[in-house]
Every structure is written in structure tokens, then in C-alpha cells.
C-alpha positions in Angstrom: 20.0 32.1 -43.8 23.2 34.1 -44.9 26.3 32.6 -42.7 28.0 35.2 -40.5 29.9 32.8 -38.6 33.6 34.2 -37.8 32.9 37.5 -38.7 33.3 40.4 -36.6 31.8 43.9 -35.8 30.7 46.4 -38.4 29.2 50.2 -38.6 26.8 51.7 -40.6 27.4 55.6 -40.1 24.2 57.1 -41.1 24.6 61.0 -42.2 22.1 61.3 -45.2 20.8 58.1 -46.6 18.2 57.7 -43.8 16.5 54.7 -45.4 16.5 51.1 -45.4 15.7 50.6 -49.2 18.4 50.8 -51.7 21.1 51.6 -49.4 24.1 50.2 -50.6 26.2 51.1 -47.4 23.7 49.3 -45.2 23.7 46.4 -47.5 27.6 46.2 -47.4 27.7 46.7 -43.8 25.2 43.7 -42.5 26.9 41.2 -44.7 28.9 38.8 -43.0 29.2 40.4 -39.7 28.3 39.1 -36.4 27.2 42.4 -34.8 26.0 45.5 -36.4 26.2 49.0 -35.4 23.8 51.5 -36.9 25.1 55.0 -35.9 23.8 58.5 -36.3 25.6 61.5 -34.4 24.1 64.8 -33.5 26.4 67.4 -35.1 26.7 70.6 -33.3 27.8 72.0 -36.7 24.1 71.6 -37.9 22.2 71.6 -34.5 24.0 73.8 -32.0 21.1 76.5 -31.1 21.4 80.2 -32.0 19.1 82.5 -30.0 20.1 85.4 -32.3 19.2 84.0 -35.7 16.2 85.5 -37.3 14.1 82.6 -37.1 13.8 79.5 -34.5 16.5 76.9 -34.7 20.1 76.4 -34.9 22.7 78.9 -36.3 22.4 77.0 -39.6 19.0 75.5 -39.9 15.6 76.7 -39.1 13.2 74.7 -36.7 11.3 72.9 -39.6 14.1 71.3 -41.2 15.7 70.1 -37.5 12.0 68.8 -36.9 12.1 67.2 -40.3 15.4 65.5 -39.4 14.3 64.1 -35.9 11.3 62.7 -37.5 13.4 61.0 -40.0 15.6 59.7 -37.7 12.8 58.4 -35.4 11.2 56.5 -38.5 14.9 55.0 -39.4 15.0 54.0 -35.6 11.5 52.4 -35.8 12.5 50.3 -39.3 15.6 49.2 -37.5 13.6 48.0 -34.5 11.3 45.9 -36.9 14.5 44.1 -38.1 15.6 43.6 -34.5 18.1 46.4 -34.3 18.0 50.1 -33.4 19.6 53.5 -34.4 22.6 54.2 -31.7 22.3 58.1 -31.3 24.9 59.7 -30.0 26.1 63.6 -29.6 29.3 65.6 -30.6 31.6 66.3 -33.1 31.1 63.1 -35.5 34.8 62.8 -36.8 36.3 62.3 -33.3 33.0 60.0 -32.0 33.2 58.0 -34.8 37.0 57.5 -34.5 36.7 56.5 -30.8 33.8 54.3 -31.5 35.9 52.4 -33.9 38.4 51.7 -31.3 36.1 50.9 -28.5 33.7 48.5 -30.0 36.4 47.0 -32.3 34.8 47.3 -35.4 36.4 45.8 -38.5 34.3 47.2 -41.1 33.1 50.8 -41.6 30.5 51.7 -44.1 28.7 55.1 -44.7 27.5 56.9 -48.1 29.7 58.9 -50.1 29.2 62.6 -49.8 30.5 65.4 -51.8 29.7 68.5 -50.0 32.9 70.3 -48.6 32.4 70.0 -44.8 31.4 66.1 -45.4 34.5 65.6 -47.4 37.1 67.0 -44.7 35.1 64.9 -41.8 34.9 61.9 -44.0 38.6 62.1 -44.9 39.3 62.3 -41.0 37.5 59.3 -40.2 38.5 57.3 -43.1 42.4 57.9 -42.3 42.0 57.2 -39.0 40.0 53.7 -39.9 42.9 52.8 -42.3 45.5 53.2 -39.7 43.4 51.0 -37.5 43.1 48.5 -40.0 39.4 48.9 -40.4 37.9 48.3 -43.7 36.0 51.2 -45.2 33.3 51.2 -47.7 32.0 54.3 -49.1 29.7 53.7 -52.1 27.9 56.8 -53.9 24.0 56.3 -53.6 22.8 59.8 -52.7 23.1 60.8 -56.4 22.4 59.0 -59.6 26.0 59.1 -61.0 29.3 59.7 -59.2 30.5 63.3 -59.8 34.0 62.5 -59.8 33.4 59.8 -62.5 31.6 62.4 -64.6 34.5 64.9 -64.3 37.0 62.3 -65.2 35.3 61.2 -68.4 35.1 65.0 -69.0 38.7 65.4 -69.3 39.1 66.4 -65.4 36.6 69.5 -66.0 33.1 69.6 -64.8 30.5 69.8 -67.7 28.9 73.2 -67.5 25.9 72.6 -69.4 22.9 70.2 -69.0 23.6 68.8 -72.6 27.1 68.1 -72.2 26.5 66.4 -68.9 23.8 64.2 -70.7 26.1 63.3 -73.3 28.7 61.7 -70.6 26.3 60.1 -68.1 24.7 56.9 -69.8 22.1 55.2 -67.4 22.3 55.1 -63.7 22.8 51.8 -61.8 19.7 50.1 -60.8 18.7 50.3 -57.3 19.5 47.3 -55.0 16.4 45.7 -53.7 17.1 43.4 -50.7 14.4 42.1 -48.6 15.4 42.4 -44.9 14.1 40.3 -42.1 15.3 39.7 -38.6 16.8 36.4 -39.6 19.1 38.2 -42.2 20.0 41.4 -40.1 22.8 41.2 -37.4 21.9 42.3 -33.9 23.4 45.4 -32.3 26.6 44.6 -30.2 27.7 45.7 -26.6 27.9 49.5 -26.3 29.7 49.5 -23.1 29.7 52.9 -21.3 28.5 55.0 -23.9 25.4 57.0 -23.3 23.0 56.2 -26.2 20.4 58.8 -26.2 16.9 58.2 -27.0 15.3 60.9 -29.7 15.6 64.4 -28.1 12.6 66.6 -28.4 13.3 70.0 -29.8 13.4 71.5 -26.2 16.0 69.1 -25.5 18.1 70.3 -28.4 18.1 73.7 -26.6 15.6 75.4 -29.1 13.2 77.9 -27.6 10.6 80.4 -28.4 8.7 78.3 -31.0 5.4 78.2 -29.5 3.9 80.8 -32.5 5.7 78.6 -34.9 3.3 77.0 -37.7 5.1 73.9 -38.6 5.6 72.4 -41.8 2.8 70.3 -43.0 5.6 67.8 -44.3 6.5 65.3 -42.2 10.1 63.4 -42.4 11.1 59.9 -42.9 11.3 57.2 -45.2 7.8 55.8 -44.6 6.3 58.9 -45.3 8.4 59.5 -48.8 7.5 56.2 -49.9 3.7 56.9 -49.2 4.3 60.3 -51.1 6.2 58.7 -53.9 3.4 55.9 -54.2 0.6 58.7 -54.2 2.3 60.8 -56.9 3.0 58.1 -59.1 -0.5 56.8 -59.0 -1.8 59.4 -61.7 0.3 58.2 -64.3 -1.4 60.8 -66.8 0.3 63.4 -64.8 3.7 61.8 -64.4 3.8 61.5 -68.2 2.8 65.1 -68.9 4.9 66.8 -66.2 6.7 69.7 -67.9 9.1 71.9 -65.8 8.9 74.9 -65.6 5.1 74.8 -66.1 3.2 74.3 -63.0 1.2 76.7 -60.6 3.6 78.2 -57.8 0.2 79.5 -56.0 -1.1 76.1 -55.4 -0.4 75.2 -51.6 -3.4 73.3 -50.4 -2.3 70.6 -53.0 1.1 71.6 -54.4 1.7 71.2 -58.3 4.9 68.9 -57.7 5.6 66.0 -55.8 7.1 67.5 -52.7 9.7 64.7 -52.9 12.7 67.1 -52.8 13.0 67.3 -48.6 12.8 63.2 -48.8 15.7 63.0 -51.4 17.8 65.6 -49.6 18.0 63.6 -46.4 18.1 60.3 -48.4 14.8 59.3 -47.0 14.1 58.4 -50.6 16.7 56.9 -53.0 16.9 58.9 -56.2 17.9 55.8 -58.0 14.6 54.2 -56.8 12.6 57.4 -57.7 14.3 57.5 -61.4 13.6 53.4 -61.8 9.9 53.9 -60.7 9.4 56.8 -63.3 11.1 54.8 -66.1 8.7 51.9 -65.5 5.8 54.3 -66.1 7.4 55.9 -69.1 8.2 52.5 -70.6 4.4 51.6 -70.1 3.2 54.7 -71.7 3.2 55.6 -75.6 4.0 59.4 -74.8 5.6 61.1 -72.3 7.8 64.2 -71.9 11.7 63.7 -71.8 14.5 65.9 -70.3 15.0 68.4 -69.2 11.6 69.0 -68.6 10.2 65.7 -67.2 10.4 64.3 -64.0 13.2 62.1 -64.8 14.8 65.5 -66.2 14.7 66.8 -62.6 16.5 64.3 -61.2 19.3 64.5 -63.9 19.6 68.3 -63.3 20.1 67.5 -59.7 23.1 65.4 -60.5 24.3 68.1 -63.0 24.1 70.4 -60.1 25.9 68.1 -57.9 28.6 67.5 -60.4 29.5 71.2 -61.3 29.6 71.9 -57.4 31.9 69.2 -56.9 34.2 70.1 -59.7 34.2 74.1 -59.2 36.1 75.7 -56.5 34.5 78.3 -54.4 31.3 77.2 -55.9 29.4 78.6 -53.0 30.6 82.2 -53.4 31.1 84.8 -56.1 35.0 85.6 -55.4 37.4 83.1 -56.6 34.3 81.2 -58.3 35.5 80.8 -61.9 32.3 80.2 -63.4 30.6 83.2 -61.5 30.1 86.5 -63.1 31.5 89.3 -60.9 29.0 91.8 -60.1 29.0 94.8 -57.5 26.1 94.2 -55.7 24.4 96.6 -53.6 24.6 96.5 -49.9 21.2 97.7 -48.2 20.3 95.7 -45.0 16.9 97.4 -44.6 15.9 96.0 -48.3 17.2 92.8 -47.4 15.7 92.3 -44.3 12.1 93.6 -45.9 12.6 90.8 -48.4 13.8 88.2 -45.9 10.7 88.9 -43.6 8.1 89.1 -46.3 7.7 93.0 -45.6 8.6 94.3 -49.1 4.9 95.7 -49.8 4.6 93.5 -52.8 2.0 90.7 -51.8 3.3 88.1 -54.1 6.6 88.4 -53.0 5.9 88.5 -49.3 3.5 85.7 -49.2 6.2 83.5 -50.8 8.4 84.6 -48.1 6.1 83.8 -45.5 5.4 80.4 -46.7 9.1 79.5 -46.9 9.4 80.7 -43.2 6.3 78.8 -41.9 6.5 75.8 -44.1 10.1 75.2 -45.2 8.8 74.8 -48.7 7.9 76.9 -51.7 7.1 75.8 -55.6 10.1 76.2 -58.1 8.5 79.2 -59.7 8.0 81.0 -56.4 11.6 80.4 -55.8 12.3 81.9 -59.0 10.3 84.8 -58.0 11.9 86.1 -55.1 15.3 85.3 -56.1 14.8 87.5 -59.1 13.3 90.2 -57.1 16.2 89.9 -54.4 18.8 90.3 -57.1 19.0 91.3 -60.7 15.0 92.1 -60.7 14.6 94.9 -58.0 16.9 95.0 -55.1 20.2 94.3 -56.6 21.4 92.5 -53.4 23.8 89.8 -53.4 22.7 86.6 -54.2 24.6 85.1 -51.2 22.7 86.8 -48.9 19.5 85.1 -50.4 21.3 82.0 -50.5 22.0 82.0 -46.8 18.3 82.8 -46.1 17.0 79.6 -48.2 19.7 77.6 -46.8 18.4 78.2 -43.4 14.7 77.7 -44.1 14.2 75.2 -46.7 13.4 71.6 -45.6 15.3 70.5 -48.8 18.2 72.8 -48.5 21.0 71.4 -50.2 24.5 72.9 -50.6 25.0 72.0 -54.0 21.4 72.9 -55.4 20.9 75.8 -53.5 24.2 77.6 -54.7 23.5 76.5 -58.3 19.7 77.8 -58.5 21.0 81.0 -57.0 23.7 81.5 -59.5 21.3 80.4 -62.1 18.3 83.0 -60.8 20.6 86.0 -60.4 22.3 85.4 -63.9 25.8 84.8 -62.1 26.2 81.6 -64.1 24.3 79.0 -66.2 21.5 81.5 -67.3 22.4 84.9 -68.6 19.3 86.5 -70.0 19.2 88.9 -67.2 16.6 91.1 -69.0 13.9 88.7 -68.4 12.6 89.8 -65.1 9.9 88.2 -63.2 7.3 90.9 -62.3 6.2 90.6 -58.6 2.8 91.8 -59.7 1.7 89.9 -63.0 3.5 86.7 -62.7 1.5 85.5 -59.7 -2.0 87.0 -61.2 -1.5 84.8 -63.8 -1.9 81.7 -62.0 -4.2 82.9 -59.1 -6.2 86.0 -60.2 -8.2 85.8 -57.2 -5.1 86.1 -54.9 -6.0 83.2 -52.8 -2.5 82.3 -52.1 -1.9 85.8 -50.9 -5.1 86.0 -48.7 -4.0 82.8 -47.0 -0.4 83.5 -45.8 -1.2 87.5 -45.6 -4.3 87.5 -43.8 -4.5 91.2 -43.1 -5.1 91.4 -46.9 -7.9 89.0 -47.2 -10.6 91.4 -47.7 -9.3 93.4 -50.4 -10.8 93.1 -54.0 -9.2 91.0 -56.5 -8.4 93.9 -58.4 -6.3 95.2 -55.7 -4.9 92.2 -54.1 -1.6 92.1 -56.2 -1.2 96.2 -55.7 -3.1 97.1 -52.6 -1.2 100.5 -52.5 -3.2 101.4 -55.8 -6.7 100.9 -53.7 -8.3 104.2 -52.6 -8.2 104.8 -49.1 -12.2 104.0 -49.0 -11.4 100.5 -50.2 -8.4 100.0 -47.6 -10.5 101.1 -44.8 -13.4 98.6 -45.9 -10.7 96.0 -46.2 -9.6 96.7 -42.7 -6.1 97.5 -43.9 -4.4 100.8 -44.6 -1.3 100.7 -46.5 1.4 102.0 -44.8 0.2 101.1 -41.5 -1.1 97.7 -41.5 0.6 96.5 -44.4 3.8 98.3 -45.8 4.2 100.3 -48.9 6.3 98.8 -51.6 10.0 99.4 -51.1 10.9 100.2 -54.4 8.7 101.3 -57.7 9.1 98.1 -59.5 9.2 99.7 -63.0 12.2 102.2 -62.1 14.0 99.6 -60.0 14.0 96.7 -62.8 15.1 99.3 -65.3 18.1 100.4 -63.0 18.8 96.6 -62.5 19.0 95.9 -66.1 21.2 98.7 -66.9 23.6 97.7 -64.0 23.5 93.9 -65.3 24.1 95.2 -68.8 27.3 97.2 -67.3 28.4 94.4 -65.2 28.4 91.7 -68.2 30.1 94.4 -70.7 32.6 95.0 -68.3 33.5 91.2 -67.7 33.2 90.5 -71.3 35.9 93.4 -71.9 38.1 91.9 -68.9 37.9 88.3 -70.5 38.9 89.6 -73.9 41.9 91.2 -72.4 42.8 88.3 -70.6 42.5 86.2 -73.8 44.7 89.0 -75.6 47.2 88.9 -72.7 47.3 85.1 -72.9 47.8 84.9 -76.6 50.3 87.6 -76.4 52.3 85.7 -73.6 52.2 82.5 -76.1 53.3 84.3 -79.1 56.5 86.0 -76.9 57.2 82.5 -75.6 57.0 80.9 -78.9 59.3 84.0 -80.4 61.7 83.1 -77.3 61.6 79.6 -78.2 62.7 80.2 -82.0 65.3 82.5 -80.8 67.2 79.8 -78.4 67.0 77.2 -81.3 
């Protein structure tokens, strides 16, 4: 048994990283301490209820993701109890709460996983500064990503690499996941908590959420146990693993999704990305042929790290204004069209079915995300990507600040990808994968009786067919909000003008800077 004699109290502060496996902060916290306090603080910034939001949940999150978090916390608590410990659940603004705990529980060592999101950086600085003032040792290892974004940026001369290939050239191999085997003999017990009210895991009603009786909850359950189960099931099919190639895959597959659906578990840290990467590499090494980055499964984890690095190294990454890598585009403002898109009422069944699945399940295939993001922005409606980003941020189980913003920048052709003339058709793209329209029939039951030749364009069906299908277009299901052929042509023209104007502005800025440089050189020569 590892000696803990003479050591004091330590705290592991959980935020993400809701797991036992490959958790360096947890391992550092439990080493050489007499008592270990595993803490999670329910943060009103994320969990405060908002009855005025367009879907049940808090001001920042839909009910599905909140439920997923609660399930993940319940699973973490169960795992800790198996080790003779438990999760100490409190409520309040995390920074002040944790600072008070450090003092009142006489904590000598504080450990938490490094987090690069702006809100987290500000929160963690406040806690770290207080801890150091009090003489508390602080350990904040990075384990949410494969690599430390700040180290990659330092390698690149202080700037974030802006292409996947330049990122790959800098990274090398990620650290191996740590694999300690814990038991009650090696895990310190919880110390005395004093007068603090340690909460039992609250129900959704106790958190203040109402009006979700009609909600169809996501079929994906939270927690490390479920994450490892899903991982093992996905990796059982080695042939599928070695042949996986993004962006291929069927976006209409919903009974058995065409991807791992591990992204929500990685987002909450129920699954370690390093452990996932290691398991994939073990399979690749055992097989003669396999796909490689950027299209392989391991390549997707590297894409994740790439976006984390760019997000960390780019000021105002989550907005157009003040974002140096974002095209400045005069997007249209049309709340009626935006709401139709958000609520799955555009009259295009492929688009609407995706948005309805998103609202009900909190997850959609990556090609489905491409379809609706393109439709909202550069494809048809020409509405600002930030508005779409906000909807995804609320509804997705795997909503992630870095990845969500990066994907919307990409899909709106505001950054990373600039072939704005390549538009996903809201009709033919889905039909390619699901000609019978089974996906549409499931998520839009009012269209389930339409013949397959009309299921993607029900407005073209004769009135007799609409009556026979028990759905009159314009009454039971909306007419298309735009004419796709006209709207997409107008969008291409607007994007072309925006690109031309920006290129001209960039050229003028270069000339201005060159001129200034020449002028400075002339002045230097005159003063010599």
C-alpha cells in the first residue's frame, strides 16, 4: 500500500474530465494525501433555468445535455463509491465556492484538468491565484486534448497553425494514457466536510426545469461506464475501424448511426481522447491496411486538437467582428427565416428532419450538420453563422466551444474552407443516401405516407396525392421558405462579392503597409 502518512488534504475539482480512467489530475490528487475531496460545483452560468428559451433547459443548454451531465455525475459518483469515496456536489459560482472550500477544509493540494475555453480560463485563474496566495499547491495537467494547445502555438513561433497539415507537422505523438488500477486500499477517504450542505444529485425538476413532459429524450445516456461500453462495441468491428473514412458515411442512418457517437462522451471527458487514440493505434498496428489522417478515426481526434489549438490562439474566435481569420460578410437579418430553420419548418423535409432530430436527440451526423449549416448560411438563407452556432451550442450533446465555432466558421466559408460555390442541395443530398426517405418519415410523421418520389419535394405532389397522404402542403406542413435554385444562386453571388471586397481590402492593406515601410526606410536614410 502506498504510504500517505503525514500528508494533508487534497482536492480534485471536477468540471470536465468526468472519469476515473486516464485522469492525471485525479492521479496527482490522490497521491500522498490523507484525505481526498472529489468536488463538483453545479454552475448557474450553465444550469440556471430559462423559461423564455426556445427549448426546455437552461439559458445556455437544452434539457438533453443537462440530463447527460447529470447521468455522467451519477456514474462518476458510483465509481468513486466503489473506491470508498464519493462525489461532493455543491451549488454556486464555482470560483468563490472552491476558494472557500480550500480555506475551510484546509486543502494543501488542488488538482483540476486544464481547460482552454475563455470562461474556464478566467474562472480557473481566479481560483489558482487564491490558492497560491494561501500556500495551496496547484496542479492543472492537460488531458482533455491529445496535446497542449499553448505548446503547439509556442512551437509555431507564437501563432496558431491555421491549416491541418501545418498542425500535423508540429505535434509528434501524444502522451500515453495513464493506466493506474485503483482500489479502496489505494484511494484516500473523504475528509470531514463540516457544515457544508453536500447535495444529492438533483432531478431535472429540482434544478428548476419545467415543461419537458413532451420531450423525447436522447437515446444516448451519459457517463464513463456508457462511454467505455460504446467504445468497446465500436472497436469490436476492426474492419469498420480500419476502413473508416470521413466525410463518407450515411447521415440518414439513425437506428444505428454511421459513426461512433462518442463525441458527447469526449466533450464531457467521460472518455479520454488519449485512451481512444491509443486503442485505435493498437488496431492500426495489428492490421496491414488502414485509412490515415485526416480521414481516419484517429484523424478525427487530430482535427479536434487542431481546432482547439486555433481557437485557443485566436482572439474573438467565437465571433465575426474582431476575428482576424474570419471573413467579414454582410449576412442578412431575417428572424422569420431563422426561426423556420431552427424549428424545422423550412418546408424542405431533409433540412427539417435534421433539425427535429437535433432538438429531440441532441445529436446529428456530421454530414447532416453540414447540410443544415450550409442551408442557413451560404447555401440558401444567407443568415449569420453565429445564430446557427447558438442553436447548436444549446441543443447538441457534444456542444464544445472550440469545435462548434470552428465548424460554423468552416461550413459558412468564413474561415478554413473557401469553396463557397459548393452547396449542399436540401433535396438531392439526402436522397442520395436514403431514396425512400425513411429518415424523413421517422422525424416528420406527417409526411410518412408520401410516395418516395415526392418525399423530398412534397410541394411538387399533386393535390390528390397530398390528400391521399393525409398532408396538405401549406396547411399541414409548410411550403418551402425559399426557391432553392434562386436562393442558392443569390447566395453564391453575395459570397463572391464579399470575397472580392475582402481580397481588395486585404490588398489595399498590404500596399498601405508596404508604403509605410518604404516611407520609414526613406526617413531612416535621411536621418543617417
